[in-house]
C-alpha positions in Angstrom: 33.9 -64.1 33.8 36.6 -61.4 34.6 38.8 -63.0 32.1 36.1 -62.8 29.3 35.4 -59.0 29.7 38.7 -57.5 28.4 38.7 -59.8 25.4 35.0 -59.3 24.8 35.5 -55.7 25.2 38.1 -55.5 22.4 35.9 -57.5 20.0 33.0 -55.0 20.7 35.2 -52.2 20.0 36.7 -53.7 16.8 33.1 -54.7 15.7 31.8 -51.3 16.3 34.8 -49.8 14.4 34.4 -52.1 11.4 30.6 -51.2 11.1 31.6 -47.5 11.4 34.1 -47.7 8.6 31.9 -49.7 6.3 28.8 -47.6 6.9 30.8 -44.4 6.4 30.9 -45.1 2.6 27.2 -45.2 2.3 25.7 -43.3 5.4 25.8 -40.0 7.1 28.6 -39.4 9.8 25.9 -39.5 12.5 24.6 -43.0 11.2 28.2 -44.2 10.8 28.5 -43.5 14.6 25.2 -45.2 15.2 26.7 -48.2 13.5 29.5 -48.2 15.7 27.0 -48.2 18.6 25.3 -51.2 17.2 28.5 -53.1 17.0 29.5 -52.2 20.4 26.2 -53.1 22.1 25.6 -56.3 20.2 28.2 -57.7 22.6 26.6 -56.2 25.7 25.1 -59.5 26.8 28.9 -61.0 27.0 30.0 -57.9 28.8 27.3 -57.9 31.2 26.6 -61.4 31.7 23.0 -61.3 31.1 20.4 -61.7 28.2 21.1 -59.2 25.2 17.6 -58.1 25.5 17.7 -57.5 29.4 21.0 -55.9 28.7 19.7 -53.3 25.9 16.6 -52.5 28.1 19.2 -50.8 30.7 20.3 -48.1 27.9 18.2 -45.8 25.7 19.3 -46.6 22.0 17.6 -45.7 18.9 15.2 -48.2 17.7 17.4 -49.0 14.4 20.3 -49.9 16.8 17.9 -52.5 18.7 16.7 -53.8 15.5 20.0 -54.7 14.2 21.3 -56.1 17.5 18.0 -57.9 18.7 16.5 -58.8 15.4 19.2 -58.9 12.7 16.9 -56.2 10.7 17.1 -52.6 9.7 19.7 -50.6 8.1 22.7 -51.6 10.3 22.1 -55.4 10.3 24.2 -55.8 7.1 27.1 -54.3 8.5 26.7 -56.1 11.8 26.8 -59.6 9.7 29.9 -58.1 7.9 31.8 -57.5 11.0 30.9 -60.9 12.4 31.9 -62.4 9.3 35.4 -60.7 9.5 35.7 -61.7 13.1 35.1 -65.4 12.0 37.3 -65.2 9.0 34.4 -66.7 7.1 35.6 -66.0 3.5 32.6 -67.5 1.8 30.1 -65.5 3.8 32.1 -62.3 3.1 31.7 -63.1 -0.7 28.1 -63.6 -0.2 27.6 -60.4 1.7 29.7 -58.6 -0.9 27.3 -59.8 -3.5 24.2 -59.0 -1.7 25.2 -55.5 -0.5 27.3 -54.4 -3.0 30.6 -53.8 -0.7 33.8 -55.5 -1.8 35.0 -58.2 0.2 38.6 -56.5 0.1 36.8 -53.6 1.7 35.4 -55.4 4.5 38.7 -57.1 5.1 40.6 -53.7 5.1 38.0 -52.2 7.4 38.6 -55.2 10.0 42.4 -54.7 9.4 41.9 -51.0 10.4 39.7 -51.4 13.2 42.2 -54.1 14.7 45.0 -51.5 14.3 42.8 -48.8 15.9 41.6 -50.7 18.7 45.3 -51.8 19.6 46.1 -48.2 19.8 43.5 -47.5 22.2 45.3 -50.1 24.9 
């Protein structure tokens, strides 16, 4: 599990940053920060080695963050889907999400590239 943690931590940081960058175009700065939190905490199960619901019960998060992470529902859920599609390099899903949510595929890809660069500079 020790070898998983650093890689999972990096993915969590990148996921959160992608969500924050995408949300910043349509949400308030506070909501964009919460999008970052949702992305980070969506991987808490891997980071802590326990079920996601159990891991989230250890922290006090806004309901909309929990809804996105646990149920795939609410205002942050589309951004979580976009971040995961970027991670997977799933071009067809990115196209579907772009049409469904009105955020250009290129903007998603750019946000992912910027997030990767940002995370690399944190090391």
